N, C-alpha and C positions, 0 to 999 in steps of 0.2 A: 175309301177306294166308294164312290157313290159308284155302284152296278146297275144297269138298266136293261129290262128287253132290249135288243137291236143292236146292243153294243157288241163292238169286235174284239177280241184279242187275237194274237197270234203265239200257237204255241208250237216247239219245237220239240221233234220226236227225233231220236239217233240223227240229228244235224240239218232234221228239214223239218222247213214251217209249213204249220197248218192254218189256216183260216178259221176260228171259232166265232161262234153268236151266244149270245145268250136267249133261250126262248122264253116263253111267254112263262113259264114254272120259276124261271130261276136259273136252271140247268146251261151249262156250258157245253153246246155241240160244236162240234166241226158242221162248217158250212160245206150240207150234201151237193152233189152233181143231180141233178133233177132225173136224169137218167137212171141212171141204178137206183134212185129212190122209187121209181117208177117201175121197173123192172125185179126191184124187191118186194113191195107189196102184193105185185102180178103174181109172180112163185109163192106169197101168202094164200092169195083167193083162190089158186089153182090147187094147192096142198089143202084147202079147206074142204075144196066142192068134191078133191079127193076122199078127205076122212069122210063126207057126208053121205058119198055114194057108195061105201065100203066102211059096211059095221064090223065093229070089233073081231067077233070073230071069226068074220072071213075076209079080212085085208090079207094082203101079199105085196109085205112091204117091197118085193121089187121092181114093184108097177108104183108105185111112190112119186108125184115129179118132185124134180129136183127142189130144193129148198137151204136155206141157209145151213140147215144143219150137218148137209151133205159134202160142204165142204173142208178138205181139212183145214185144222189148224194148229198144226204142227210147222211151225217154220221149215220149208226146204222139201215136205213132203203136199204136194209139188210144188209149194208156193216158196217165195223166198218172205223173210219177215218183214223186209219193208214192202212187196206188196200184200201182205195180210192189213201193214200199219194202213197202207194207203187204201185198200176196198173200206175197213173199218170206215174209217176217214170219212170217203165216197159218198156212204149211205148214211152219215146224221148221226152218228156213235156219240153217244154224252161221252165228255175226256175220262173224266171218273171211271164211267161203265167200261172204258172198251182199257184203263188202266189198270183193271180189276182181270182182265183175260188171261189166261196163262200165257200164251204167245209173249204176251209184255213184259215178263219176268227180266229182271235186271236191264230195260232198254229203260234210255235216258229221255227222262220229258222235262221238258223247261214249263213253267207255265206260270205267267206274271199273277194270273190268282191264287196261287197257293204259297201258302209263307212258309218259308224256310226253317 
């Protein structure tokens, strides 16, 4: 199969179809939602600014801004498995990278680009 940048493929996770696209590096990524992508980027910028303004020895972690690291990725605590999958897809995670996350253990993933 000849695969190139911009090609779209449907991946099915736990019976739910997700659109993916091949990026400029040849990586298969979920098609992100631009609002979620902007939010994720903004939280990282805010966190980086907080790190710069708070030297290592003086950081009070309870005052740090919210980041992706603050999300519990344990299904049911407080988000469902499907919510975690949807959120990861909406911010453009790579398909392979998301499948390596602990909450994906035992999850059925059907990807037309993976050989059986």
